Each structure stands twice: as structure tokens, then as C-alpha cells.
C-alpha positions, 0 to 999 in steps of 0.5 A, a space after each residue: 278564335 279566342 278564350 272568352 275567359 281572358 276578356 275583361 268584359 266577360 269576367 265583369 259580366 260573370 261577376 254581375 251574373 253572380 251578384 244578380 243570383 245572390 240578390 234574386 235569391 230573396 225575391 218572392 217565391 211567386 216571382 221564381 218563374 217571372 222576374 227572378 228567372 228573367 233577370 237571371 237569364 238576361 244577366 247570364 246571357 251577356 257572358 254566354 253570348 260573349 263565349 259563343 262569339 269568341 268561339 266563332 271564326 270571324 270578327 263579324 260573327 263575334 261582333 254579332 254576338 257582342 251586340 246580342 250581349 249588349 241587348 241582354 245588358 239593357 234588358 238587365 237594366 230594365 229588370 233591375 229598375 222593375 225589381 227596385 220599383 216593386 221593392 224586391 231590391 233596395 235602392 243601394 242594391 239596385 244602384 250597385 247592380 245597375 252601375 255594373 250593368 252600365 260598366 259592362 255596356 260601356 265595355 261592350 261598346 268599346 269591344 264592338 267599335 274595335 271589332 267593327 274596325 277590323 
């Protein structure tokens, strides 16, 4: 068992979630229970799954939760694209958040590779 707060990928995922919350605060009220909620939930799911995986007793369990976090990061990428295309996000905001989501995915891929080797 390890402290998820010490994982760089968890720290970056947390920063991504905070940025998503800031950007979605200006989304239309009609999206409060739609896209705003989905984007916030998928972004926070990345860190939450890493935290839960760290609390498990084995690398196999941790890898399973890291894989779920990877799926959530991909979901974030889609919701960001949709938000941009609906003109809820500017191109620059989209690009910045999408770049961070991709960074998280690369880090998760490296983590998964390490966990699966052990």
C-alpha cells in the first residue's frame, strides 16, 4: 500500500480536475446535469481510481484501478472535444486541458507497464 499523494500522475490528474472545474463553471446552466457533470466526474475519477488502487494490497489490484483511470482520462478527452465543438470551451482552453489529459494518459501507461512487470 502506498500514499497516492506521492504519485506524480495523481498530482497532475488532480491539477487537471481543478482546471476542469474552473473551466466548466462558465458552461450553460442547462448543462449542469449533462456535460458539466460528466466532464467533472470523469476528470475526478482519474485521481479517485488512483487513490483507491493505492489502497489495495497488490500491484495487480492497483493496475486494475490504474486501467480504469486510463479509461476515465480517455472519457475526459472526448468530453473536452465535445465542449469545444459546442463552443463551451475556447480552442485554447481545449488544447491546454487536452494536452494535460494526454500527459496523464502517458504517465498512466508508464505506471501500468511498471505494475504489470512485477
